[in-house]
N, C-alpha and C positions, 0 to 999 in steps of 0.2 A: 629222719633223712639222719644217715649212718655217723651223719659228722656231730661237728660241737655246738653245744648249744650258746655259741656266741656268734654264731655263726651269720651275719649280715652281708649287706649293700651297702658303701657309703662313700661319699664324691673323691674325687680322687686328693686326696690332702697330704702335706708334706708330714706327717708320721708313716706314711705308708713307703715312702718315695724312694730311699735307699731301698726298699728291697723289690720292687717296681727297677729301680733299675737292675740290682743283679739279678732281677727274673732273665730282663729283655739281655743284658751281659753275658743271660749263659744258652743264648738259641732260642728265647720264648717269646711267638709275638705273639699281643694280643687280636690279630687279625690272621687269620686262619685264610685269609685268600692271599694279601699282602703281605709275607712274611717279612718284606722290606721293613715294613714298616714300624719295627725295633729298631733298624737303622735310624731312625728320622725321629724316634721318638728319646734315644737319645743325644740324635744332636738336639735338639729342638729343648731337652731340660736342660745340659751344655750352656746354651746361649741366654740362655730366661726361663731356670723352674716355674718359676713363680706366674705367666704367661704360660708357659705348657698344662700348669694344672690348674690355670682359668678357661684355659681351652676345652678343655676334656665336658664341659655343660655351652654348647654349641645354640642355644634356639632361637637362635637370630644373625644367621651366618650370612647375614650382608652383600653376597653376593661371591659370596670365598666362598673357593673349587675344593674337590677331593681331584687327588690324583687314581686312576685306574691301573686295574693288571696290566692294562697292553699299555702304562706312559700316561695317559689320555687321560684330560682332565675332563670334569664333567660342573655343575653347580655341587652346592653343600649343601644339604635336607636339613634341618634342627635337625637336635638329638644333642643328646648326653651318654659317655659312657660311669659306670660306675667302677669300683673295685670291689672284689671277694675275699672279705675280711672274715680269718678266727683271728684276732687282733695279731696276724702275722696276715702277708700278702701271699692268697688263692691264685686270683683272676682277672679278668675283666669282663663284664659284661656293659652291651650297647645298646640304645633304645635311636631308633632315625624312624619321620615321618614327615606326610606333606599335611597341614594342615585343616584340614575338615574335609576329613577322606582318609577311606583307608586303602585306591591307590597308589602304589606308589612308579614310579621313572623308569622308563626299560633302563637308564643304570646300572639300580639300584638292588638288589637279590632279593634282600628282605627287611622286616623293620627293627628285628632282632642277631647279636651275631655274638657268641663269649665265646673264650679262652680257658681253660684254667693250668696251670702250672704245673710238668707231670710231676714233679713232688704231695699235692694236694690233693691226684686224682686218686676214683675209687672210694669217694666220701661224702657222696648225692649233693658236692654242692653246687656244678652246671645245675643238674636238677629244681636245686633248693633258688637255684639265681636266678633262672627262668620265672619257675613261680613268683620270684616275689616281682620280677621286669615286669612279671605282667598286668599286675596291682598297677604299673608310674604306667602302662601301656593305653587300661582302663586311664589314666587317671588323665592320659590324654585326649578320650574322644576317641579311641582307639576300642570299638565293635571285638574286632579277630587281631592278629598280627600273623604274617606272616614267614615262614624261618625256612633256608632251604641249605640243604646236608649236601655232599657227595656221598653215592651209592655207598660205597661202602666201609663208611662212615656210622657206626651199626652202635655204637655209644652216642651220639649223638642222637641219632634219633629216637633209640630210647631215652633221650631227654624229655625229648621236642613232645614223644606220646604218652609218658608219664602225665606232660602235666596239658593232657587235653589234644592236640594237634593230632589231627588228620588228615593222613596224604592226601594230596589232590594229584598229581601228579609226578612224571617224568619229564624232564624240556631239556632242551640246549640249551647252555649261559651263553648272551652275546656275545658276539667276535671279545667285542676289548676283556673278557674272562676270559675267552681261548678256545668258544665253541664248546665249550667240555660239556659233559649233561652231571646234570643236578637232577634234587627233588626237592616240591616244594609243595608246603605244610602249611596250613589255616589252621589259626592256632587260638581258638576262643578267648579274652580279654575278661570274662565272667570269673568266678571259685568250681573248681573242678574237689570232689573229691575224694582223698587220697586212702 
């Protein structure tokens, strides 16, 4: 990796929270599909920062829902978000799954989503974060994960392919996501040689 040897995925915690807030205030969002997530996170942090941090790991969603891009609600899957860190906040990566299967419901585009803050890009952090998150996915019993991206997002496609991702199809996203075109990849969770 071209980045710092101290790069790691860490559980969201107070030590990086101010930098996370600064990133959100700068216009960055941890959700590439719903940029308004940044505003929602700022409101949640202002209301109860400890509760916000605790909810980044949600292995038992107990009937909670998520808001889709069209504003509709759908059942939340078990999952968690980890923060990328090289000593400073670098971005976020999330994993979600249905226990006992690699299948996903129609309202979930992929198992893993990630976003690097602009000032930490081009350092190999997304590639390394995905490699590390694949270990977590394997630990959840997933033999492979589905990751989707925009056709124009060449950088994301390179990250996926560098981690063994295999192009599956070009598809039309569900109506809740605007019916736009996406690219779907399967990524094995077994180690690949780099």
